[in-house]
C-alpha positions, 0 to 999 in steps of 0.5 A, a space after each residue: 636135049 635132043 633135036 626131038 625134044 627141042 621140036 617138042 618144046 617149040 611146038 608148045 608141049 613143055 617139060 619138067 622138074 623136081 623130086 626129093 629124098 633125104 641125102 644119105 650119102 657119105 659126102 662130108 660136104 653133104 653132112 656139113 651142109 645138112 648140119 648147117 641147115 642149108 637145105 641140101 637134104 633132098 633130090 627129085 626126078 624130072 618126069 621127062 626122064 621117063 616120058 615114054 613110060 609115063 605116056 604108056 602107063 603113068 600110074 605104074 611108072 609113078 609107082 615104080 619111081 616111088 620104089 626107087 626112093 624118089 619122094 617128089 617129082 617135077 612134071 612137064 606139060 605134055 599133051 595130057 597136061 601137067 597132071 597126066 590127064 587127071 585133075 590136079 587134086 586127083 594127081 595129088 591124091 595118087 601121089 600122096 598114096 605113093 608117098 610122093 609129092 609134086 614140087 614143080 612143073 615145066 609149062 607154057 607160061 604164055 597160055 592160060 597161066 592164071 589157071 595153071 598157077 591157081 591149080 598148082 597152088 591148090 595142091 601145094 606145088 612150089 614152082 611153075 617153070 618156063 623150060 625153053 625159049 630158044 635161040 634169038 637173033 636179037 638181045 631185045 627178045 631176051 629183054 622182052 622175055 624178062 618182062 614176060 617172066 616178071 608178069 608170070 612171077 606176079 601171077 605166081 606170087 599172087 597164088 602163093 607160089 614161085 616162077 622160074 626159068 630153066 636154061 639151055 646152052 643158047 642163053 650163054 652164047 653172046 647175042 649183040 655182044 651181050 650174054 642172054 642169061 645175064 640180060 634175063 637175070 639182070 632184068 627180072 625182079 628177084 622177088 618175082 623170078 627165080 632160075 633153075 640151072 640145068 648144070 649139064 647145059 651150062 657145062 656144055 656151053 663151056 661155062 662154070 656153074 660155080 661162077 654163075 652161082 657166085 655171080 648171082 647169089 640167091 637167084 638159082 633156087 633149083 637145078 637139074 642134076 644131069 651128067 655130060 658124056 665123056 664122048 661127044 654124040 652126033 649133036 656134040 653133047 650127050 647125056 649119061 647116067 649120073 657119075 659116069 660123065 664129066 661133071 664134078 657134082 661134088 664141088 658144083 652142088 656145094 657151091 650152089 648150096 652155099 649160094 641159095 640152091 634148094 632143089 636138086 632134080 635129076 634129069 636123064 636124057 635118052 642116050 644110045 642103048 639106054 633104058 629110061 627106067 633103069 637110068 632113073 633107078 641108077 641115078 637115084 642110087 648115085 644120089 643116095 650114095 653121093 660121095 
């Protein structure tokens, strides 16, 4: 995540999730897990990946995304809302016309959340997700976030959908001698709150995603599949097209799937010389030929 994106999230416009398509790769673990009904059968796209294109022409961008093979998307709450200026039912209708569906969206869960949950449920979405809280000076703030998430989870459950929290690197850095991610997971009700693991940020924080899946089985139901560049950017970390970076997705996704992971969502941050739509297309090809 760039500094600009952090500023965007802090200002109240929140970001993204999922898009799915059958895995048709050559990986033996993909085949074995598919045969075992372990749900490793789909992947999606977080629309933050192509946010500029969506802002310019959402209809054309979604149409192109469909041609890349995506069948579902994860949206985010920007200036035009989760549904890009359409009514929720209008957005669903257009997605249906393209053969795609909206699985989830990142949004601000502290403002008008009852309405957002009802609108999401009306069109068959699975998740609403808090994308960012930011670093905190006191661990007590993360305990308060856990209480907040439980309340958001209750609202979602009442509407027949689920609530989740999406991590960045800050939640793996000790505060008052405690790890915020543990605090939030230990103090949320598993019947109300799930988690979306951004694999990139877990690795960037120096943590092992597989260890977190093992420590909290069944809690990480979604993930962001985003690769970490082999060289550091000016901020210390940089995203790169999937398969060109340093992350071992074969073992990580296998481990996650065995511990309850169900949704695999591609997210591509902009990097020097990148073209967002080309990255979205290349990432889809990688996932379809995953090996």
